[in-house]
N, C-alpha and C positions, 0 to 999 in steps of 0.2 A: 342282242347282248351289247352293252355299252363298253367303252374303254375305261370307265371310272375305276374299276377294280384293279386295273394294271397301271394306273397313274398314281405316283406317290405325291400327295399334296405337300407343298412346301409352306410351312407356317413361319410367320415372323417370330424371331426369338432373340432375346438379349442374352448372348452367350455368357458374358461376365456375371450377370445377375444369377443365371441358372447355376453356374459353377459355384458361386458363393453360397447359394441356397443348399446345394448338395454337400458342400463342405460343412456347413452348420449342422445339417441333419446327421451327417456321418459322425460329427463330434458329439452330438446330443444322444443319438442312438435310441433304441427301443426302451432302455431303462428310464430315460427322461420322459418318454411318452407315458409309461406306466405310472411314474411318480405323479405326473400331472393329472392323470385319470383318477388316481386313488387318493391324492392328497390335496389337489387344487379344485377339481371339478365338484361343485356343490351337489350335482345330481347323484354322484356316488354316495355322498353323505345321506342324501334323501333315501336312497335304496337301503343303506345299512339301518337307518332308523325304522323303515317299514318292516324289514326282515325281523328285527329285534322285537317289534311290537306284535307282529302277526303270529309268529310261532308256528308257521306252516310253510315249509320250504317249497313244496310243490305249488301251492297257491301263490306264493310270493313270486316265483319265476314266471308263472302264467300271467299274473297281473302286470309284471314288467313288460312282457311281450305285448299284451293287450294295450297298455298305456302308450307304448311306442308307436303303434299303428294309428293312434289318434292324435299324435303329437305334431300337428301341422296347423297352419293358419291360427296360431295362438293369439290370444288377446292380452298376453303378458309375456314376461321374460321366460325363457325355457327353464332356468333354474327355479324360478318361483312356481312354475307349473308343476315341476316334479316334486317340489316340497308340498304343494297343495295336495297332490295325489298321495304322497306318503302319509301326511297327517290325516287325510280323510279315511283312507283304508286301514290305518292303524286303529282308528276308533270305530270304523264301520266295515268290518270284513264281510265279503259277500256271503249271504245266507242261501241265496239261490244261485243263479248263473251270473257270470261276470257281466254279460251284456245287460242283464236286468239291473245289476248294481250300478252300472254306468248310466242307465236311464234316470236314476235318481241323482247321480253325481254331476254329470256334465251340464244339465240345464241350470244348475246353481253355481257352477264354477266361476271363479273370479278371473282365471287366466286362460281358460279354454272354452269360450262360450260361442264361438263361431261354427257354423255348419254342423250343428249338433245332430240333426237328423241323419246326415250322411255318415257321420262318425259312428252313430249307433248301428247303422246298417252294416258297416265294416265289422264291428264287433260281433254282430249276429252271424255273419259269415265265418268269422274266425273261430267262434266258440266251439263248434263240433271238433275242429282240429285240436284245440287245446284239451277238450274233454277226453280225447282218445289217448293223450300222452301221460305217461306216468313220470314220476321223478327220475326213474332210471332212464327213460327215453330222453328226458331233458339233459341228464348227465352225458349220455352218448352224443347228443348234439353238441354239447360244450367241448368235450374232449376230442371228438373225431369228426364232427359234422356240421360246423357252422355254415358252410356253403349249402349243405342239404337243407338246413333250416330255412335259410333265405329263399331257396328254390321252392320249398313247400309253402312258405308264406305267400310268395308271389303268385303261385298257382292258385292257392285258396282264395286270394283276394283279387285275382285277375289283374295283377300289376306287373310292370316290368321288373326284372331282377335288379336292375340298377336304380330303380325308383328311390328317391330320398328316404321315404319312410321304411322301405325294405332294408336298406343298408343300416339305417339308424336303429331299426329293431334288433339287428345283429349286434350292433355296438352295445346297446343297453342290455341285451341278453348276456353279452360277455361280462359286463359289470356284475350282473346278478349271479352268473356262474362262478366268478371269483369269490363272491361273498358266501355263496352256499357251499361250494365244493372245496374251497380253501386252497386252490392252486391257480396260478396264472397261466393261461393259454393265449399265445399271441393270435391276433386276428389273421385270417388267411389273406394271402396276397391277392387272391382272385376277387375279393369283395371291394367294390369301388369306394372312393371318397364320396361323401354326401355332396351332391351337386346343387349347392344353394347360392343365393345372391352373394354372400360373403366370400365364398371360395371362387365364384366367377370373377368378381372384381379383383381379387388378389392375383389370380392366375394371369390376368391381362397385364400385370406388371412385368411378366416374364416372356409371354408368348401369346400368339393368336390361336394356338392349338386348343381344342376343346378340353376343359378342365379334367374330365375323367381320364382321358388318354394321357394327358401331360403328367398327372400325379401318379398314374400307373407306371409310367417310365421312370419317374423320380424314385418311386418305391423300389423298382428293380435295381436301380443304381445304388441305392443306400441300404437295401435289405430291410427297410422299415415299411410295413404294409400300409396301404392308403388310409385305413381307419386310424392307425396310430399316428400317421403324419397329421391327420385332421386334429388329433388331440394336441399335438405340439403347436400347431398354428392357432388353435382356438384362443388361448389367453392373450397372444400377441395381437390378434385381430379384434377380439371382443372389447378390450379396453376398459372393462368394468373394474373400478378401483378395488373392490373387495377381492376380486379374482387376482389382480396384480399383487395385492398384499400377501395373499396365500402363496402365490408363485415365489415371491422373494423370500418368504418364510421357509418354504419347504425345499426349494430348488437352488442348489449352489451355483447352477449355471443359468440363473434367471436372465441375466443381462444378455447372454447369448441367444436365448429364446426371444427376447425383446428386440434383438438386432433384426429379426425377421420382419419387423414392422417397417424398418428403414430401407429394405431392399426395393 
């Protein structure tokens, strides 16, 4: 047995910056995160469009989960990919299985055409899990079991629970749940922030601590779960002009959100 487990690692940290970060997040709160998710994030609009055109809530939620687990190594912007997905399945609802539908969709995609074979294999592994779930099962996951859903997805796909696509799938499932079930359920504290290049670079401004553990600490201090913190950081770090315009239009505290870019 090594002594590592008994030694507390000391990370470099800029205390003043961390304090200001926590002050800003406390002032913005979860309401700001929800506003950004529902009024600023173009992906939320894409999901509303698909649900309206599809006319099948169970299939809609299952498609959102399926699309989440192949949303990596994109060849375009994330927002463009989700709109491509929305438009395609609005006109071409799956007649057979979801994996079969994607075998026609992905090879011709403009924004997600890398690693197609591996993504189709993931969908084939996921499909039996989705087929066994009713809309009532999905409702239960939304209101009482987002962590259980993450765990089931990770086990089904042989992934780590903290893997980026697993936590992202929960985030998009949360969007779909709000749209279908008409209620806002906050993301659980136990689900980590997506550990991507953008978050890694931003975290280094504050600390040398690994991003997942740092943002989990910040989440506990502010009472805002990591996935909602990710939503607040996203427009500030993304810098896309259309997103910033929507932020300023819908959020009265937009300048406070944008202060995060200057920390």
